[in-house]
C-alpha positions in Angstrom: 2.4 -24.5 18.4 1.1 -21.0 18.7 2.7 -17.6 18.1 3.9 -15.5 21.0 1.4 -13.0 22.5 1.5 -9.6 20.9 3.1 -10.8 17.7 1.5 -11.3 14.3 1.3 -13.8 11.5 1.1 -12.3 8.0 -0.7 -14.2 5.3 -1.4 -13.6 1.6 -5.0 -12.6 0.7 -7.6 -14.0 0.9 -7.0 -14.2 4.7 -7.8 -17.6 6.2 -9.0 -16.2 9.5 -9.8 -12.8 11.0 -7.1 -13.2 13.6 -4.2 -12.9 11.1 -2.8 -10.0 9.2 -2.4 -9.4 5.5 1.0 -9.3 3.8 -0.7 -7.6 0.8 -2.0 -4.8 3.0 1.4 -4.5 4.7 3.1 -4.2 1.3 0.5 -1.6 0.2 1.4 0.5 3.2 5.2 0.1 2.8 4.9 1.0 -0.9 3.0 4.2 -0.1 5.5 5.2 2.7 8.4 4.7 0.3 6.8 6.5 -2.6 6.0 9.7 -0.8 9.3 9.8 1.2 11.3 9.5 -2.0 9.2 12.2 -3.6 10.4 14.5 -0.8 14.0 13.6 -1.4 14.4 11.3 1.6 16.8 8.3 1.2 16.2 4.9 2.8 18.5 3.5 5.5 18.4 0.6 7.9 20.2 -0.8 10.9 20.4 -4.0 12.9 17.4 -5.2 14.9 19.8 -5.9 17.8 21.7 -3.1 19.5 23.8 -2.6 22.7 21.4 -2.1 25.6 23.1 1.1 26.6 22.2 2.7 23.3 18.6 2.9 24.6 19.3 3.5 28.2 21.6 6.4 27.3 18.6 8.0 25.5 15.8 7.1 27.8 17.3 6.1 31.1 17.3 2.8 33.0 13.5 2.7 33.4 13.1 1.8 29.7 14.7 -1.7 30.4 11.3 -2.9 31.8 9.8 -2.3 28.3 12.5 -4.1 26.3 13.3 -7.6 25.0 16.8 -7.5 26.4 19.3 -10.3 27.2 23.0 -11.2 27.3 24.3 -12.7 24.1 26.9 -15.5 23.9 29.7 -12.9 24.0 28.3 -11.8 27.4 27.2 -8.5 25.9 24.0 -6.7 27.2 21.9 -6.3 24.1 18.3 -5.5 23.1 15.8 -5.9 20.3 15.3 -2.3 19.0 12.2 -0.7 20.6 12.6 2.4 18.4 14.8 3.5 15.5 15.9 7.0 16.5 18.9 6.0 18.7 20.2 3.7 15.8 19.9 6.7 13.4 21.7 9.0 15.8 24.5 6.4 16.2 24.8 5.9 12.4 24.8 9.7 11.7 27.4 10.4 14.4 29.7 7.8 12.9 29.6 9.0 9.3 27.9 12.4 9.1 31.0 13.9 7.4 30.2 11.8 4.3 26.8 13.3 3.8 25.8 16.9 2.8 23.4 18.6 5.2 20.6 18.5 5.8 20.4 14.7 5.9 17.0 13.5 4.9 16.6 9.8 5.7 13.7 7.3 6.2 13.4 3.7 7.4 10.7 1.1 7.8 12.0 -1.0 10.8 10.2 -3.7 12.8 10.3 -2.6 16.4 9.8 -4.6 19.6 8.5 -3.6 23.1 7.6 -5.9 26.0 4.6 -4.0 27.2 0.9 -4.5 27.9 -1.1 -5.2 24.8 -4.0 -2.9 24.0 -6.0 -1.6 21.0 -3.5 -0.2 18.5 -0.5 -1.4 20.4 1.2 -4.7 20.1 4.6 -6.1 21.2 5.9 -5.6 17.7 5.1 -3.4 14.8 6.5 -1.9 11.7 7.0 1.9 11.6 7.7 4.6 9.1 10.5 6.8 10.4 11.4 10.0 8.6 14.1 12.3 10.0 15.8 15.5 8.9 19.2 16.2 10.5 21.5 19.3 10.4 19.0 22.1 10.0 17.7 24.4 12.8 15.3 26.6 10.9 11.5 26.0 11.3 11.3 25.4 7.6 12.7 21.9 8.3 9.9 21.3 10.7 7.3 22.4 8.1 8.9 20.2 5.5 8.7 17.1 7.8 5.1 17.9 8.8 4.2 18.3 5.1 5.7 14.9 4.4 3.5 13.4 7.2 0.4 15.1 5.8 1.1 14.0 2.2 1.9 10.4 3.3 -1.6 10.2 4.9 -3.2 11.9 2.0 -1.6 9.3 -0.3 -3.8 6.7 1.3 -6.9 8.7 0.4 -7.3 10.3 3.8 -8.4 14.0 3.8 -8.6 16.9 6.3 -12.0 15.5 7.4 -10.2 12.3 8.5 -7.1 13.5 10.4 -5.4 16.6 11.9 -1.9 17.4 12.9 -1.9 18.8 16.4 1.1 21.1 16.7 2.8 22.2 19.9 6.1 23.3 21.3 8.2 22.2 24.3 9.7 25.7 24.3 6.3 27.2 24.9 5.7 24.9 27.8 9.2 25.5 29.2 8.5 29.3 29.2 5.1 28.6 30.9 6.8 26.5 33.5 9.6 28.9 34.1 7.5 32.1 34.3 5.1 30.2 36.6 7.9 29.7 39.1 8.5 26.1 38.4 11.6 24.4 39.7 13.8 23.2 36.8 14.5 20.0 38.7 10.8 19.0 38.3 10.4 20.2 34.7 10.3 16.7 33.2 7.8 15.6 35.8 5.6 18.5 34.8 5.8 17.5 31.1 4.7 14.0 32.1 1.6 15.4 33.8 0.7 17.5 30.7 1.3 14.5 28.4 -1.2 12.4 30.4 -3.9 15.2 30.7 -6.4 13.5 28.4 -6.2 10.1 30.1 -5.9 11.1 33.8 -8.8 12.1 36.0 -9.0 15.9 36.6 -8.7 15.6 40.4 -5.6 13.5 40.1 -4.0 15.9 37.7 -4.9 18.9 40.0 -3.1 17.1 42.9 0.0 16.5 40.9 0.2 20.0 39.5 -0.4 21.5 42.9 2.6 19.7 44.2 4.7 21.6 41.6 3.1 25.0 42.3 0.6 25.0 39.5 -3.2 24.6 39.0 -5.2 22.8 36.4 -7.0 26.1 35.7 -3.7 27.8 34.8 -2.8 24.9 32.5 -6.2 24.7 30.9 -6.2 28.5 30.2 -2.8 28.2 28.5 -4.0 25.4 26.3 -7.3 27.0 25.4 -5.5 30.3 24.5 -3.4 28.4 22.0 -1.2 31.3 21.0 1.4 30.1 18.6 5.0 31.0 19.3 7.1 32.6 16.6 8.5 29.2 15.5 5.0 27.7 15.3 3.6 30.7 13.4 6.5 30.3 10.9 5.5 26.6 10.4 1.8 27.4 10.0 2.6 30.0 7.3 4.9 27.6 5.5 2.2 24.9 5.5 -0.5 27.4 4.4 1.7 28.4 1.4 1.5 24.7 0.3 -2.2 24.6 0.7 -2.1 22.4 3.8 -3.4 24.8 6.5 -6.6 22.8 7.0 -4.6 19.7 8.1 -2.9 21.4 11.1 -3.8 23.3 14.3 -2.0 24.5 17.4 -2.8 22.3 20.4 -0.6 22.7 23.5 -2.2 19.6 25.0 0.3 17.7 22.9 3.7 17.7 24.6 5.2 14.3 23.8 6.3 12.7 27.1 9.7 11.6 26.0 12.5 13.6 27.6 14.6 14.0 24.5 12.3 16.4 22.6 13.6 19.9 22.6 11.3 22.1 20.6 8.4 21.7 18.2 6.4 18.5 18.7 3.3 17.2 16.9 0.9 14.3 16.6 -1.5 13.1 14.0 -5.0 12.1 15.1 -8.1 10.9 13.4 -10.8 13.6 13.6 -13.4 11.2 15.1 -11.1 10.3 18.0 -11.6 6.5 17.5 -8.0 5.5 17.5 -4.7 6.2 19.2 -2.3 8.7 17.7 -1.5 7.8 14.0 1.9 9.4 14.2 4.0 11.6 16.3 7.4 13.4 16.4 9.3 16.6 16.9 12.6 18.2 17.5 15.4 16.3 19.3 18.4 18.7 18.9 20.5 17.1 21.6 20.3 13.4 20.8 23.1 13.0 18.3 25.4 14.9 20.7 24.3 12.6 23.6 24.8 9.4 21.6 28.2 10.4 20.3 29.5 11.4 23.7 29.7 15.1 22.7 31.8 14.4 19.5 29.0 15.4 17.0 26.4 18.1 17.6 23.7 18.2 15.0 20.1 19.5 15.2 17.5 16.9 14.3 13.8 16.2 14.1 11.7 13.3 13.0 8.4 11.4 13.3 7.3 7.8 13.5 4.1 6.3 12.0 3.2 2.7 13.0 1.4 0.2 10.8 -1.1 -1.0 13.4 -3.2 2.1 14.0 -2.8 3.2 10.4 -4.2 -0.1 9.1 -7.1 0.1 11.6 -7.9 3.6 10.3 -7.7 2.6 6.6 -10.0 -0.3 7.3 -12.5 1.9 9.1 -12.6 4.4 6.3 -12.8 1.8 3.6 -9.6 2.9 2.0 -7.8 -0.5 1.6 -7.8 -1.7 -2.0 -9.0 -5.2 -2.9 -5.9 -7.5 -3.0 -6.5 -9.9 -5.9 -2.9 -10.3 -7.1 -4.0 -11.5 -10.5 -1.5 -13.4 -12.7 -0.8 -12.2 -16.3 -0.7 -15.5 -18.1 -1.5 -19.2 -17.5 0.3 -21.5 -19.9 -1.9 -24.5 -20.5 -0.1 -27.8 -21.2 -2.6 -30.2 -22.7 0.0 -32.2 -24.7 2.7 -33.5 -22.3 5.0 -34.1 -25.3 5.1 -30.3 -25.5 5.9 -29.7 -21.8 9.7 -29.0 -22.4 8.9 -26.3 -25.0 6.0 -25.0 -22.8 8.5 -24.6 -19.9 10.7 -22.6 -22.2 7.7 -20.4 -23.1 6.9 -19.9 -19.3 10.5 -18.9 -18.6 10.7 -16.5 -21.6 7.5 -14.8 -20.6 8.6 -14.4 -17.0 11.9 -13.0 -18.3 9.9 -10.4 -20.3 8.3 -9.3 -17.0 5.0 -11.1 -16.9 3.6 -13.1 -14.0 3.1 -16.6 -15.3 1.7 -19.8 -13.9 1.4 -23.3 -15.4 0.5 -26.8 -14.2 3.5 -28.3 -12.4 2.3 -31.8 -13.1 0.0 -33.4 -15.8 -3.6 -32.3 -15.3 -6.9 -32.5 -17.3 -7.6 -29.5 -19.5 -10.7 -28.5 -17.6 -8.8 -28.5 -14.3 -6.1 -26.3 -15.8 -8.7 -23.9 -17.2 -10.4 -23.7 -13.9 -7.1 -22.9 -12.2 -6.5 -20.1 -14.7 -10.0 -18.7 -13.9 -9.2 -18.8 -10.1 -6.0 -16.9 -10.7 -7.9 -14.3 -12.8 -5.3 -14.4 -15.5 -5.5 -11.8 -18.3 -4.4 -14.4 -20.9 -4.0 -18.1 -21.4 -1.4 -19.5 -23.7 -1.3 -23.0 -25.3 1.3 -24.5 -27.6 -0.3 -25.6 -30.9 3.0 -27.4 -31.8 6.7 -26.9 -31.3 6.6 -23.6 -33.2 3.3 -21.8 -32.6 1.4 -20.7 -29.5 -2.3 -19.8 -29.2 -2.9 -16.8 -26.9 -6.4 -16.0 -25.6 -7.6 -12.8 -24.0 -9.6 -13.8 -20.9 -11.8 -10.7 -21.0 -12.6 -10.3 -24.7 -12.0 -14.0 -25.6 -10.1 -12.9 -28.7 -7.5 -15.4 -29.9 -4.3 -15.1 -31.9 -1.8 -17.6 -33.0 1.8 -16.4 -33.1 5.3 -17.8 -33.2 7.0 -18.7 -29.9 9.6 -15.9 -30.1 6.9 -13.2 -30.5 4.4 -14.4 -27.8 5.3 -11.6 -25.3 4.5 -9.0 -27.9 0.8 -9.9 -27.9 0.3 -9.6 -24.1 -0.2 -5.8 -23.9 
């Protein structure tokens, strides 16, 4: 029986096969995401992996259905596995925003599902770090979120030589489109063309732009000029004040193809250009209003960072730690008459916060000691009798005999 295409098995280290993924590496990434988000004052939330289908079609249109795992449930409801987290967040905020002071700073680490073609850095499921800031229109909020993104990546050991945040603005592109005589009915189509500039042949792009009254030369000139708008300049100064200016640059080639973005947008890329975007996000000031049917109107912005590309990047840069998961103590049971008291010792040491292993069934002393070495324990412990225990430091080989009740005090 094999797993479904595009899905992953996660195993503890050491990995049995290169075609599986590491739970230890996944937890390492999750821990770093949580640590930095909480340092920035973000609180964790979560939502259901199943949502009404119209939550996603309301945000992205009916065309998104072809990318979803959707079906009718036993109650004849049209539902879908979540392909993204932002609509769920908007629904949750709209329902209870009066209970939270603004701005709302939340993060989540959901597992997301999309039925799409597999390719490097993109599977049919992945975990994603989502951070969103709701209820603030000032560019200072955009700078705060981008700083969180930068510091999250720095927390993994990445530097400004490894990645850059490419900063852009939908407002700047809207002005370009409007002043160039563009028809508002084709604005989203224009954005889609710009979003695919880097992966579309120039002659094809020229043809599509020409149909809308623009030329590739005009677009290229605008991108190369890279003049920051007032809002972008404010964000750049904010980040420079934090000492982060080397991590960000204005790049109007970034536009983010999704229709719901309304202002500043950004993407994180590795400097060598070896991988897909590491993260991306921006302003979506109209989404909460859209999801709530006009009942709640709150400005919002956020970003998402997937685990697949990030893990590939960390591997390539040699920034993943070695996942040994050593145990603290191995309790040797050489005298089976002392097993009941040994079990009590095991339980007491675990209760004191130590990771403890022991032989589940009778085994020869040399086999037990070999197992202790395999687990790379810091200490071994062996009952001398029903009152005293001998503790041995695996590194220094120093030994001490102490009473049962005081054993935990000698494991520092």
